[in-house]
C-alpha positions in Angstrom: 0.0 0.0 0.0 0.9 3.7 -0.2 1.4 4.9 3.3 0.1 8.3 4.6 -1.7 9.1 1.3 -2.9 12.6 0.3 -6.4 13.1 1.8 -9.2 15.6 1.2 -10.7 17.4 4.3 -14.4 17.9 4.2 -16.4 20.0 3.6 -14.8 20.5 0.1 -15.8 21.2 -3.4 -15.2 19.2 -6.6 -12.6 21.7 -7.6 -10.7 21.2 -4.3 -10.6 17.5 -5.0 -9.4 18.0 -8.6 -6.7 20.5 -7.6 -5.2 17.9 -5.2 -5.4 15.1 -7.8 -3.7 17.2 -10.5 -1.0 18.5 -8.1 0.0 15.1 -6.8 -0.7 13.2 -10.1 -3.3 10.8 -8.5 -6.8 9.8 -9.5 -8.4 9.2 -6.1 -8.5 10.6 -2.6 -9.8 9.4 0.8 -12.1 12.1 2.3 -11.8 12.8 6.0 -13.5 15.0 8.6 -12.0 17.7 10.8 -10.8 15.0 13.2 -9.1 13.2 10.3 -11.6 10.3 10.4 -12.4 8.5 7.2 -15.7 9.5 5.5 -15.4 8.1 2.0 -13.5 7.9 -1.3 -13.6 10.3 -4.3 -12.1 9.5 -7.6 -12.1 11.0 -11.1 -14.6 8.4 -12.1 -16.9 9.5 -9.4 -16.6 13.1 -10.6 -17.3 12.0 -14.2 -20.4 10.1 -13.0 -21.8 13.1 -11.2 -21.2 16.0 -13.6 -23.8 18.3 -12.1 -22.7 17.9 -8.4 -20.2 20.3 -7.0 -19.9 19.3 -3.4 -17.7 16.3 -2.4 -20.3 15.1 0.0 -22.6 14.4 -2.9 -20.0 12.8 -5.1 -17.9 10.6 -2.8 -18.7 7.0 -2.1 -19.4 6.6 1.6 -20.2 2.9 1.3 -16.9 1.9 -0.3 -15.4 -1.0 1.7 -12.1 -0.4 3.5 -9.1 -2.4 4.7 -7.1 -2.3 7.9 -3.3 -2.6 8.2 -3.6 -6.3 9.0 -6.1 -7.2 6.2 -5.0 -10.2 4.1 -4.2 -9.7 0.4 -7.3 -11.7 -0.5 -9.5 -9.1 1.2 -8.4 -6.3 -1.1 -8.8 -8.6 -4.1 -12.3 -9.4 -3.0 -13.2 -5.7 -2.8 -11.6 -4.8 -6.1 -13.3 -7.6 -8.0 -16.7 -7.0 -6.5 -16.7 -3.2 -6.8 -14.7 -2.8 -10.0 -13.2 0.3 -8.3 -9.5 1.2 -8.2 -8.9 2.8 -4.8 -9.3 1.3 -1.3 -8.6 3.2 1.9 -6.7 1.6 4.7 -7.9 2.8 8.1 -6.9 2.1 11.7 -9.0 1.5 14.8 -9.6 5.3 15.1 -10.8 5.5 11.5 -7.8 7.5 10.5 -6.5 6.9 7.0 -3.0 5.3 7.2 -2.8 4.1 3.6 -4.4 3.5 0.2 -4.3 0.4 -2.0 -4.7 0.3 -5.8 -4.3 -2.6 -8.4 -0.7 -1.3 -8.9 0.2 -2.7 -5.5 -0.8 -6.1 -6.6 1.0 -5.9 -9.9 4.2 -5.4 -8.0 3.5 -8.6 -6.1 2.8 -10.5 -9.3 6.1 -9.4 -10.7 8.1 -9.9 -7.6 6.8 -13.5 -7.2 7.5 -14.1 -11.0 4.2 -15.8 -11.4 4.4 -18.0 -14.5 0.7 -18.6 -15.3 0.0 -17.6 -18.9 -1.7 -14.4 -19.7 -4.6 -16.2 -21.5 -5.7 -17.6 -18.2 -6.7 -14.1 -17.0 -8.8 -12.9 -19.9 -12.1 -12.1 -18.2 -13.7 -9.4 -20.2 -14.9 -9.4 -23.9 -12.6 -7.8 -26.4 -14.7 -5.0 -28.0 -13.1 -3.7 -31.2 -13.3 -0.1 -32.4 -12.7 0.7 -36.0 -10.2 3.5 -36.6 -12.8 5.7 -38.3 -15.2 5.5 -35.4 -16.1 9.0 -34.1 -14.8 9.9 -30.7 -18.3 10.7 -29.5 -19.3 7.0 -30.2 -16.3 5.7 -28.2 -17.1 8.0 -25.3 -20.6 6.6 -25.2 -19.2 3.1 -25.3 -17.0 3.9 -22.3 -19.9 5.3 -20.2 -22.2 2.4 -21.0 -19.7 -0.5 -20.6 -17.5 1.0 -17.8 -14.5 -0.2 -19.8 -12.0 2.6 -20.2 -9.9 1.3 -23.1 -10.5 -0.4 -26.4 -8.3 -1.8 -29.1 -8.5 0.1 -32.4 -8.4 -1.9 -35.7 -8.4 -1.2 -39.4 -10.6 -2.7 -42.2 -8.8 -6.0 -41.9 -9.1 -6.2 -38.1 -5.4 -5.5 -37.7 -4.5 -3.8 -34.4 -3.6 -0.1 -35.1 -3.8 1.4 -31.6 -5.6 1.7 -28.3 -8.0 4.4 -27.3 -8.6 5.3 -23.6 -10.9 7.7 -21.8 -7.9 10.0 -21.3 -7.2 10.2 -25.0 -10.8 11.2 -25.6 -10.9 13.8 -22.9 -7.7 15.5 -24.3 -9.6 16.0 -27.6 -12.7 17.6 -26.3 -13.2 21.2 -27.3 -14.8 23.6 -24.9 -14.7 27.4 -24.8 -12.2 28.6 -22.2 -14.5 31.4 -20.9 -17.3 28.8 -20.4 -15.0 26.5 -18.5 -13.8 29.3 -16.2 -17.4 30.4 -15.4 -18.5 26.8 -14.7 -15.6 26.1 -12.5 -15.6 29.4 -10.6 -11.9 29.8 -11.1 -10.3 33.1 -11.5 -7.8 34.1 -14.1 -5.1 34.5 -11.5 -4.9 30.8 -10.7 -1.6 29.1 -11.1 -1.2 28.0 -14.7 -0.4 24.4 -13.9 -3.4 24.1 -11.7 -5.8 25.6 -14.2 -4.6 23.6 -17.2 -4.7 20.4 -15.3 -8.3 21.0 -14.0 -9.5 22.2 -17.3 -8.3 19.0 -19.0 -9.9 16.8 -16.4 -13.2 18.7 -16.3 -13.7 18.6 -20.1 -15.4 15.3 -19.5 -18.1 17.0 -17.5 -19.1 19.0 -20.5 -19.1 15.8 -22.6 -21.5 14.2 -20.1 -23.9 17.2 -20.1 -23.6 18.4 -23.7 -21.7 15.7 -25.6 -19.6 18.3 -27.4 -16.9 16.3 -29.1 -15.1 17.2 -32.4 -16.0 15.1 -35.4 -12.6 13.4 -35.1 -12.0 9.7 -35.9 -10.4 7.5 -33.3 -7.3 7.2 -35.5 -6.4 10.8 -34.7 -6.6 10.4 -30.9 -5.5 6.8 -30.2 -2.1 5.6 -29.0 -0.5 4.2 -32.1 1.7 1.1 -32.2 0.7 0.1 -28.6 2.7 -2.2 -26.4 1.3 -5.7 -26.5 1.7 -9.1 -24.8 1.7 -12.6 -26.1 -1.2 -14.8 -24.8 1.3 -17.5 -23.8 3.6 -15.1 -21.9 3.9 -15.5 -18.2 1.6 -13.1 -16.4 4.5 -11.5 -14.4 5.7 -10.0 -17.7 2.3 -8.4 -18.3 2.5 -6.9 -14.8 5.9 -5.5 -15.5 4.8 -3.9 -18.8 1.8 -2.3 -17.1 4.0 -0.9 -14.3 6.7 0.4 -16.6 4.3 2.1 -18.9 1.7 3.2 -16.3 -1.0 1.2 -18.2 -4.1 -0.5 -16.7 -4.5 -2.6 -19.9 -2.6 -4.4 -22.6 -3.7 -5.8 -26.0 -3.1 -9.5 -26.2 -1.9 -11.2 -29.4 -1.2 -14.8 -30.4 1.8 -16.3 -32.1 0.5 -15.2 -35.5 0.4 -11.6 -34.3 -3.4 -11.6 -34.3 -5.2 -9.6 -31.6 -7.1 -12.0 -29.4 -8.1 -10.1 -26.3 -7.5 -7.2 -23.9 -6.0 -7.8 -20.5 -7.0 -5.4 -17.7 -5.0 -5.1 -14.5 -8.0 -5.8 -12.2 -8.4 -9.2 -13.9 -4.9 -10.2 -12.9 -6.1 -10.0 -9.3 -7.8 -13.4 -9.7 -4.3 -14.8 -9.0 -4.7 -13.9 -5.3 -8.2 -15.4 -4.8 
């Protein structure tokens, strides 16, 4: 786990949460009260799913299960697999947050233990292909409906050409700067790095409410020539690739170089059940 994580003190606004996420390059925060007791968890996904709510109290998940410092590895696995969420707070007997656990922590264990099981044993989700000419607006709707945040992109012959993620789509959303400033309640004297970071993240809120996306095909926004993994490769190699590249997914190919699946980091947690 990550010890002594960054926390958000309530009451707070959505913008307060995003400023901390951008500043510390994280995607989720435990929320605490004035006595530093745990109240809930807020992540970018929670914010995206509540585009019209500004207060953290309305956005955070109060019922997200937690761990304690002595919880077995299997307990965290159970929570990740059942909730499909990516952040679990670790709290002590006083309900103070002492750590946070993400799938990344389990990837490290898989790599360190050099687990040899083949990648193909951990393919759990259907592989949904996206054609390279598909409009970004369509892919965004696929993400919101399926809760899958990355898809392989193929050409007319179903050859892998790239990977498109929610982050790639958000970076291509066009919104008027003055509208963003007004919506966020941010002044022009804010630090540049803070404003730019929040603006990029909050673009998705406008997509959710107005679906204003450019008429851009996936091919112009996707990650081209993506890193892939062979279906027969030991799973620890997949874990290492994900860690080294900060990926939560990898396209899987067979010995003929055909795309056969997508591997997601949460699916690898089945190892610890």
